[in-house]
N, C-alpha and C positions, 0 to 999 in steps of 0.2 A: 519330832513334830508335836506341837501342843495345840490344842484347840480350846478356846474359851467357850464355856457353856452358853448356849443360846436359850434364854428364857423369853419366850414370845407366846402370846396368846393368839389363837387362830379363831376366826369366826366360822360359821357353819359352811361357808364356801371355801374355806382353806386360806383365807386372806388374813393378814395381820389385823388385829382389831382389839378393842377394849372389852373386858368382861361385861357381860350383860346382866341386868338385874332381873330379867325374866326367868320364871321357873323353868326347869328342864335340865337336860344334861349340861354339865359344865364344859366350856370350851377347853380342849386340851392345850397344854403348852408343849412346845417343841424344844427339847434340850438334849444335851449329852447324857448318855446313860451313866449311872453310878453303880458302884458295886452292890449297894443295897437293893438295886432293881433286879438282880439276877433271879430270885425266886419268881417274881411277877413276870419277868421276861420269859422264863421257862413256861409258865402257865399260858401266857399269850401265844407263844410259839406252838404249843400243843393244841390250843384252841383252834388256831388258824390252819396249821399244817398237819395236824392229827398224826397219822402213822409215819409221816416223813419229817416230823419235828426233830430239831437237833436234840441230842441227849444233853442232860444237864452238865456233864463234865466238859463237853465240847463247847457249849455256850460260855462256860467259865473261861476256858482257854481263849476263845475268840475275843471275849471281853478283855482279857489280859493283854492280848496282842494288838487289838484294833480299837481300843476304847475311844480314840480320837475321832473315829469314823463310825461309831455306834450311837445313833440318835434315837430317841424315843418320844412318843406322844404321851404325855402324862396328864391324866384327867383329874389328878388329885386323889387324896385318901388312898394312895398306894395302887391305883388302877392305871395300868398302861393300856393304850388303845391302838398302838402301832409302833413299829420300829423299822429302821433301815440299818444295814451293816455292810460296810465296804472294807475289803481286805486289800492292802497295798503291798507292793514290793519296791524296795529302794533301787534294786538293780536296773530294772528296765522301765521304771516309772509307769507301771501298769497297776490297775486295780480291778477287782471283781466285786460286783454287788452280790453278796452271799445271801442276803435276805431282805425282803421288803414285805411288810404285812400291815394291814389295818383290820381291826375287828369288823365282822360283817355288818353290825349295826352302825358303823361310822363310815362305811364306804360311800363313794359317789358324792363326797363333800370336798374333794380336793386335797385331802390329807396325805394320800400317797404321793401326789405331785409335790406337796410342800416338803415332805421327807426327802424325796429324790432331789429336788432343787437345792435344798440346803446341803446335802452330802456332796453333790456335784460341785457346789461352790467351794466347799472345804477341800475337796480333792484337787480342784484347780489351783486354789491358793497354795496347796502343799506341793505343787509341781508335778502332779500326776498328768500324764499325757494321753492315756487311753483307758477307758473303762469298758469292761465286758460284763455280761450277765447271761443267765440262761432263763428261759421261760417255757412253760408247757405250751406246745403249739396250738392247743385248743383254747388257751386263755386269751381270748380276743381283747378283753378290756385291758389287761396288762400290756399286751403288745401295742395297742393303740396309745396307751400312756407313754411307754418307752419311745415309740416312734415320734410322738409329739415333743419329746424332750431331745430329739436328734439322734436317737439310737437307730442303727441300721443292721439288717441281717448280715452276719459275717460270711463271706464266701468260704468254701464253695457251697452249692446246693441251697442257697438262700438261708444258710445257717442251720439247716435241719440236721440233727444228729440222732439217728435211731439208736435206741437202747443206751443212751448217754449215761443214765443212772442205773442201768441194769435192764433186763428183759422187759419190754413194754413200756419203759420209762423214757420216752422220747423228749428231746428238748430242742429249742431253737436258740442258737447263740447270737446275741446282738452286741454291737460295739458302738462306742462313741469316742471320737477324738476330741480331747479337750484343748482349748487354747486359752492362754492367759488373758487375752483381750475380749473374751466372750462374757 
């Protein structure tokens, strides 16, 4: 599966737009990750996820395996402001969203939605039939975002999985069935 890089500028509401001449933060472009992004991707992952961030060696291997579905928000000058990573299997046409993050100062501008919308479009195009993800049950903003994109809690028990990542690390599993006509 190959994916052409997407070079698109997003406005502050997360909608495609033209670069602005006004001073302030530059609008990030949404594109496929490059190997040269790995150090900055590691920094971003540590900034957002802190003690549960992916180790550098794992990010490297995830990039090697799933680069077609690893998208970044690039603010220029080597600064990434977000990413989404989907891992796929060819056997049963399933995918897992392994990571979605946007830096704190860029949240609530539609960038997470833009990342998810684009990765879901690529997964659909590549024939993936179902996408799953885990979310911390207390992360209401993320749950609302995923729900608005069509994700639903996976049965049983409304997707709640106690100690999913270890003692006290509960998660809710959500899923979305993709259709080619969507």
